[in-house]
Each structure stands twice: as structure tokens, then as C-alpha cells.
N, C-alpha and C positions, 0 to 999 in steps of 0.2 A: 904662754900668754896668760894663763889663769892667774899665776902668782903676780904678774905685773899689774893686772887689773885689780885684783883684790887688795893690793898694797895701797891703792888710791882710796881716798875717803868716800867718793861718790861713784859707785860702780856704774850707774846708768850714764853718767857724764863720760866716763872712760870708754864705755861700750859705744856711745854715740861718736866719740872721736875716732875709734878704730873703724867703725862701719863707714863713716864719712870718708876716711882715707881709702877704704876698699872701693868705694864708688869712684873716687877721683882717680885711683890707680887702675881701674878697670877690672879689678878682681870680682866686682859685682857689675854686671853688664846692664846697659840701658834696657828697660822693659822687663828685666829679670824679676821673677817672683822670689821674695825672700822665704827661704825654707827655715822657719824659726827654730825647729828642733835641731837641724844640722848646724845652723849658725851658733846657737847657744852652746852646743857641744864643742864647736871649733874654738869659741872664745873662752870656754870654761866658766860660763855663768849660767844662772837659772833663767827661766823664761820671763820672770817679773822684771828684772832690770833691763833685759833685752827689749821687751815690749815698751817700757818707758823710753828707752833710747830710740826705738823705731818711731814712736809717736812724736818725739822731739824732732827727729829728722823729717818727718812728714810736715811739721809746722814750718820747717826751714825750706820746704820745697824739694828736698833731696829724694823723698819717697812719696808715693801716691798710695793711699789706702783705698782698696776696692772692696766693697761689701761681699762677703762670702768667698773672697779670693785672697785677701791678705794684703801685704805690702809689696809694692813694685817699685823698681828703681827708675827715677826720672832721668832723662838724658841731660847732659851738659851741652847747651847749644848757644850759638852766637845770637840767635833771636832773643833768648831769655836774657843773656848778658846785656844786649843793647837796650832792652826794656827796663831792666832793674838797676844797672850800674850807674847811670847818670843821675838817678833820683836823689841820692844823698848829697851830690854836689849842689843841689837846689835846697834841700832841707837843712843840712848842717849849718851853712852860713847864716841862714835866717835865724836858726836857734841861737847861734853865737851872738848875732845882733841883738836879740831879745835878752840874752843873758848879760851882755855887757862885758867889760873888762874884768876878768877874775880877780879876786882878792889876792894879796901876796902869798897867803898860805896855800891857796889853790895853785898858784903858779909854781910854787916849790914842789907840790905833789906832782904836777905835770912834768917838771924837770926830772924828778926821780923816776917816774914811770918811763920817760923817754930814754934815760940811761939804762934801765933794765931792758928795754926793747933793743937797744944797740948791742947789748951783751948776749942776746940769745941766739942760738943756732937751730932752734926747733921751730918748725912752721906753725904748729898749733899754739905754742907758747907765744910766738910773735903775733899771731892773730889776736889772741886773748889780750895781750898787753896793748896792742894797737886799739882794740875796741875799748878797753878800759880807759886809755888815754883820751879818746874822743868823747866818751861819756862823761869823764871828769871835766873836760873842757866845757861841755854844755850843761853841767850840773846846775848852773844858776838859771837856766831857762825857765820862765814861769809858765810856759805853754806845755803842759804835760802831755797833751794829745800829740803835739809835734814831736816831743821826745819819744813817745811811744811808737810813732811811725818810724823814727830813725832806728829804734831797736829792732823793729820788724825787718827793716831792710839790711841791718847788720847780719841777721840770721840768714836772709835770703841770698846774700852774696858770699856766705862763708865757704861753700864748696869751691867757688872760683878763687877766693883769696888764698886757699891752700896752695894752689899752683903758683901764685904770685910770691908768697912768703917763703917758699922753698928755695928761692934764689936769694943768696946772701945780699947781693947788690940791691935788691928791692927792699929788703929790711933796712939797709943803710939809707936808701933814698927816703923811706918813710920817716926815719929819724931826722934826716936833714930838713924835710918838709916841716916836721913838727918844730924844729929849732927856728925856722923862719916865722912860723905862726907866733911862737913865744916871744921872739924879738919884737915883733910888731905890737904885741900886747904889752910888753914892758914899756914901750913908747906911748902906750895908751892909744895906739892907732888901730881902732876897731875895724875900720874899713879895710886897712891893709891886711889885718889878720884874717878877715873874712875872705878876702881875695886869695890869700895864701892857702887857706883851708879849702877853698873850692879847687884850686890847682892840685892840692894834695889828693883830693878825692877823685880827680880825673886822671891822675898820672899813671895809674896801674893798668888802665884798660888795654893799651897796646900790647903789653906783655902777656896779658891773659888771652887776648885774641890770638897771638902768635902760638901760645901753648895749645889752644883749642885746635888751631890748624894742624899743628904737628901731631897732636894726639889722634886726630881722626884720620889723617893721611897714613899714619903708621898702621892703622887698623884697616886701611883700604876702603873706607866708607866715607860718605858725605859728612862734612863737619857742620852742616846746617841741619836743623830739624826737618827730617824728610816728610813729616806729617803736614808741613806748611808749604805753600807755593813759594818758589824762589823768585 
């Protein structure tokens, strides 16, 4: 593990990727306190990039920082998914409406990114390319506060998106959705593109819900957040 991490230019980014996968896979359990010394040793990194990665994951909502106790793993729950997942389907189309039809050069960049997305078999790479595609699509939006909110929700949904993008068919569906958005934009049909964008951002929810159900049933526990009333 150490060599693979050190081979990458940004160690804390790589550590965040690995720890995020450990949370999604269940190697780090909900509520578990992160033993920084042991985890740093396991990953073959120093405490500094590890703490940078843990702080980043806290900002994503994957971890909770407790004073005098350290970092604890947050659960993946249907309640959180239902609260955060629909929001981008509201924000992104509005940002696209404000941005307008992208210039030809930007449309070409979007086509290139989508081809790269179609060719990847790695979940993290697919998520990164999908995020880059959406941010490039909205790069012309003059409302920087709106774009900032979208970036925040990109981070908040990342743990759930890993499960989605591990399935090759979901990566292909994302690429097909992007193609429909681009076709509408080439026709200068901004309303049609916004509608296709909204559908794209809603399309993955059912697959993630199914994954959450299976994940929690396999563990013999409730798949909803037990701290909240059902």
C-alpha cells in the first residue's frame, strides 16, 4: 500500500480515497473511532497527510470530529441520501440556465471528458471525471455562490457515488445522459438540456438505495439510521 500511495503526487488525496473506500466497504464501521497511529501504519504514511485526509473526509460528512476524542465514522443512511441527493437536481439546472449554452470550445472539452468517462473502469476515476464534467458544464455560471453550493454537495454525495460508479452499467448510463445533454446544447435547446441534466442527477438514486438495502441486510442490521424515528 505504501508504494502505491507514495507514487501519487498528492498523498493526502490518495489517503482520503483509500479511507473513503474503507468506509464504504465496511472495513471502518459506523461510529468507529479512527485510530490514527494504527491507520497511518496500515497505509504506510505519516500522521500529517493522514490528518489532512481525515479533515477532508470530515468536510464531506464521511467522518465526525469529536473534541478530545478524534475522528469517528459517520453511517451511510437512507435518511441522509434522501436529504442530500435530490438537491443537485435543483441546483445544477438553475446554474446551467444562468450559464447559458456553452461556447463551442467548452462543448468540445465536455465531449472529450465524456469519452474519458466512458473508457474508465475505476470507480474513483469515474466519479472524478463525472464531477469534472458537471463543473465544466456549469463553468460559465455567473453565480459563484450557487456553484460553491454545488461543489459542497458533490463532496457530500461522494461516498454514495462510489457504490453507484462501481457498476459499469451506471458509468455507461452517466455517459449516455451526458450525450443527451450535449445534443440538446448543440441544438441550443437550453430548456431541453436543463431537463436532461435534472434527469441525469436523479437517475442514480434507485441504484444507491438498492445498494444500501443489500449492504445493511448482509450485516444483519437496520439500513436506516437507528438514531432517528422510523
